[in-house]
N, CA, C and O of each residue as an XYZ file, in Angstrom:
308
protein
N      53.602     54.246    -53.472
C      52.499     53.448    -52.804
C      52.147     52.398    -53.575
O      52.015     52.547    -54.790
N      51.930     51.066    -52.898
C      51.585     50.008    -53.710
C      50.065     50.150    -54.300
O      49.208     50.824    -53.729
N      49.843     49.445    -55.489
C      48.550     49.553    -56.030
C      47.564     48.766    -55.086
O      47.884     47.749    -54.470
N      46.233     49.407    -55.047
C      45.296     48.682    -54.294
C      44.683     47.517    -55.128
O      44.933     47.415    -56.329
N      43.909     46.676    -54.495
C      43.338     45.559    -55.005
C      42.571     45.810    -56.447
O      42.654     45.080    -57.435
N      41.823     46.995    -56.325
C      41.096     47.389    -57.515
C      41.959     47.759    -58.669
O      41.714     47.501    -59.847
N      43.047     48.423    -58.182
C      44.117     48.933    -59.330
C      44.619     47.679    -60.108
O      44.604     47.616    -61.337
N      45.081     46.654    -59.261
C      45.613     45.584    -59.712
C      44.638     44.630    -60.732
O      45.027     44.014    -61.725
N      43.403     44.687    -60.247
C      42.539     44.016    -61.299
C      42.278     44.856    -62.483
O      42.140     44.290    -63.567
N      42.192     46.150    -62.403
C      42.080     46.994    -63.479
C      43.269     46.837    -64.443
O      43.066     46.701    -65.649
N      44.425     46.854    -63.957
C      45.714     46.703    -64.674
C      45.665     45.350    -65.439
O      46.012     45.299    -66.619
N      45.251     44.297    -64.786
C      45.346     43.011    -65.295
C      44.371     42.894    -66.539
O      44.666     42.234    -67.535
N      43.187     43.590    -66.394
C      42.364     43.395    -67.560
C      42.283     44.688    -68.516
O      41.546     44.697    -69.501
N      43.030     45.694    -68.182
C      42.947     46.821    -68.988
C      43.591     46.664    -70.375
O      44.790     46.487    -70.592
N      42.600     46.758    -71.279
C      43.268     46.468    -72.850
C      43.083     45.083    -73.312
O      42.914     44.796    -74.498
N      43.119     44.235    -72.356
C      43.315     42.843    -72.743
C      41.749     42.372    -72.902
O      41.312     41.904    -73.953
N      41.108     42.524    -71.930
C      39.544     42.049    -72.093
C      38.591     42.746    -70.910
O      39.008     43.248    -69.866
N      37.465     42.663    -71.265
C      36.614     43.400    -70.279
C      36.323     42.561    -69.102
O      36.238     41.341    -69.249
N      36.160     43.116    -67.932
C      35.725     42.286    -66.694
C      34.368     41.763    -66.852
O      33.435     42.510    -67.147
N      34.226     40.520    -66.668
C      32.973     39.779    -66.797
C      32.070     40.158    -65.600
O      32.152     39.544    -64.536
N      31.248     41.133    -65.784
C      30.402     41.648    -64.760
C      29.439     40.688    -64.105
O      29.107     40.698    -62.920
N      29.014     39.805    -65.110
C      27.982     38.746    -64.619
C      28.665     37.806    -63.615
O      28.109     37.455    -62.574
N      29.982     37.389    -63.999
C      30.652     36.578    -63.121
C      30.960     37.220    -61.851
O      30.788     36.599    -60.802
N      31.388     38.380    -61.861
C      31.554     39.208    -60.578
C      30.295     39.329    -59.629
O      30.333     39.214    -58.404
N      29.223     39.568    -60.363
C      27.998     39.672    -59.747
C      27.590     38.339    -59.047
O      26.990     38.335    -57.973
N      27.943     37.235    -59.702
C      27.641     35.902    -59.079
C      28.527     35.641    -57.850
O      28.041     35.144    -56.834
N      29.894     35.992    -57.945
C      30.722     35.990    -56.822
C      30.320     36.841    -55.751
O      30.434     36.419    -54.600
N      29.830     38.069    -55.987
C      29.492     38.861    -54.874
C      28.232     38.211    -54.360
O      28.143     38.273    -53.134
N      27.292     37.639    -54.937
C      26.189     37.068    -54.299
C      26.649     35.814    -53.349
O      26.206     35.645    -52.213
N      27.498     35.058    -53.916
C      28.181     34.035    -53.062
C      28.626     34.319    -51.917
O      28.310     33.756    -50.868
N      29.504     35.348    -52.071
C      30.216     35.961    -50.774
C      29.109     36.401    -49.776
O      29.172     36.144    -48.574
N      28.173     37.028    -50.312
C      27.102     37.477    -49.203
C      26.350     36.203    -48.502
O      25.959     36.195    -47.335
N      26.232     35.205    -49.371
C      25.518     33.998    -48.737
C      26.458     33.376    -47.654
O      26.087     33.022    -46.536
N      27.719     33.296    -48.143
C      28.794     32.685    -47.199
C      28.852     33.487    -45.987
O      28.968     32.886    -44.919
N      28.782     34.890    -45.998
C      28.900     35.721    -44.902
C      27.796     35.602    -44.008
O      28.033     35.707    -42.805
N      26.484     35.376    -44.442
C      25.367     35.256    -43.733
C      25.395     33.899    -42.941
O      24.827     33.793    -41.854
N      26.102     32.832    -43.553
C      26.274     31.564    -42.975
C      27.223     31.535    -41.799
O      27.063     30.861    -40.782
N      28.288     32.394    -42.076
C      29.312     32.546    -40.971
C      28.796     33.346    -39.789
O      29.244     33.082    -38.673
N      27.845     34.349    -39.951
C      27.352     35.130    -39.014
C      26.421     34.097    -38.132
O      26.459     34.078    -36.902
N      25.646     33.309    -38.866
C      24.854     32.393    -38.110
C      25.567     31.462    -37.237
O      25.145     31.172    -36.118
N      26.725     30.954    -37.776
C      27.477     29.997    -36.915
C      28.111     30.801    -35.860
O      28.114     30.295    -34.738
N      28.655     31.975    -36.012
C      29.216     32.733    -34.917
C      28.099     32.986    -33.915
O      28.446     32.859    -32.740
N      26.910     33.297    -34.121
C      25.844     33.543    -33.312
C      25.557     32.257    -32.608
O      25.203     32.282    -31.429
N      25.685     31.157    -33.251
C      25.401     29.798    -32.490
C      26.599     29.410    -31.561
O      26.394     28.774    -30.526
N      27.801     29.787    -31.929
C      28.967     29.615    -31.008
C      28.772     30.481    -29.854
O      29.194     30.065    -28.776
N      28.154     31.713    -29.906
C      28.165     32.558    -28.712
C      27.084     32.114    -27.890
O      27.167     32.318    -26.679
N      26.001     31.490    -28.402
C      25.053     30.760    -27.677
C      25.440     29.666    -26.822
O      24.846     29.367    -25.786
N      26.532     29.033    -27.323
C      27.177     27.964    -26.765
C      28.321     28.314    -25.818
O      28.970     27.468    -25.203
N      28.508     29.607    -25.755
C      29.485     30.245    -24.918
C      30.892     29.861    -25.455
O      31.808     29.562    -24.691
N      31.014     29.884    -26.766
C      32.320     29.430    -27.315
C      32.743     30.880    -28.066
O      32.589     31.108    -29.266
N      33.282     31.758    -27.121
C      33.599     33.117    -27.700
C      34.853     33.180    -28.632
O      35.002     34.145    -29.381
N      35.788     32.115    -28.587
C      36.860     32.171    -29.289
C      36.623     31.784    -30.735
O      37.211     32.318    -31.675
N      35.680     30.773    -30.857
C      35.395     30.457    -32.295
C      34.422     31.583    -32.764
O      34.521     31.950    -33.934
N      33.624     32.079    -32.072
C      32.635     33.084    -32.458
C      33.474     34.290    -33.034
O      33.185     34.778    -34.127
N      34.419     34.709    -32.342
C      35.268     35.728    -32.790
C      36.177     35.413    -34.030
O      36.512     36.325    -34.787
N      36.544     34.214    -34.217
C      37.246     33.869    -35.522
C      36.203     33.850    -36.761
O      36.479     34.224    -37.901
N      34.937     33.339    -36.321
C      34.001     33.350    -37.331
C      33.560     34.739    -37.876
O      33.325     34.942    -39.067
N      33.465     35.695    -36.876
C      33.133     37.129    -37.258
C      34.400     37.724    -37.961
O      34.257     38.554    -38.859
N      35.574     37.326    -37.579
C      36.642     37.913    -38.417
C      36.631     37.502    -39.845
O      36.779     38.322    -40.750
N      36.451     36.201    -40.050
C      36.392     35.644    -41.352
C      35.316     36.401    -42.138
O      35.532     36.840    -43.267
N      34.112     36.541    -41.475
C      33.002     37.130    -42.196
C      33.378     38.664    -42.492
O      33.125     39.096    -43.617
N      33.887     39.390    -41.671
C      34.471     40.846    -41.958
C      35.370     40.829    -43.217
O      35.275     41.701    -44.081
N      36.231     39.817    -43.286
C      37.129     39.788    -44.459
C      36.336     39.471    -45.773
O      36.552     40.081    -46.821
N      35.471     38.546    -45.656
C      34.510     38.253    -46.867
C      33.699     39.402    -47.327
O      33.533     39.672    -48.517
N      33.167     40.111    -46.271
C      32.413     41.237    -46.403
C      33.238     42.328    -47.155
O      32.815     42.854    -48.184
N      34.356     42.618    -46.626
C      35.354     43.544    -47.530
C      35.576     43.283    -48.872
O      35.667     44.150    -49.741
N      35.671     41.943    -49.058
C      36.020     41.541    -50.436
C      34.794     41.683    -51.441
O      34.903     41.914    -52.645
N      33.530     41.494    -50.689
C      32.373     41.621    -51.533
C      32.147     43.244    -51.786
O      31.601     43.629    -52.819
N      32.579     44.108    -50.831
C      32.391     45.487    -51.165
C      33.419     46.063    -52.299
O      33.195     47.050    -53.000
N      34.501     45.309    -52.332
C      35.450     45.666    -53.398
C      34.910     45.236    -54.741
O      35.080     45.953    -55.728
N      34.233     44.035    -54.811
C      33.608     43.627    -56.115
C      32.436     44.502    -56.339
O      32.162     44.844    -57.489
N      31.743     44.883    -55.361
C      30.705     45.891    -55.859
C      31.176     47.145    -56.391
O      30.506     47.747    -57.230
N      32.328     47.604    -55.949
C      32.862     48.830    -56.467
C      33.311     48.550    -57.926
O      33.181     49.413    -58.794
N      33.793     47.440    -58.158
C      34.110     47.018    -59.564
C      32.869     47.045    -60.381
O      32.881     47.540    -61.508
N      31.867     46.564    -59.888
C      30.580     46.517    -60.723
C      29.990     47.699    -60.844
O      29.159     47.796    -61.747
N      30.229     48.771    -60.070
C      29.724     50.166    -60.168
C      30.336     50.898    -61.198
O      29.772     51.859    -61.721
N      31.707     50.419    -61.598
C      32.320     51.283    -62.607
C      31.976     51.109    -64.097
O      32.496     51.840    -64.940
């Protein structure tokens, strides 16, 4: 079974250097801000009856949100 994203990050830094949690925290915050902006843009697209672009924006937001959750798990370790 291939390594998960978290396993890959741990292997990359294991024994070499500690993960910079303050940098990860900043990235997590930025991802959440971008996600909020994408949701607002998607809602605006829906109001304009532009469902195709709204769906794409929601999809992008979900991917960024998942990345943010992965970073949060790294921070919790």
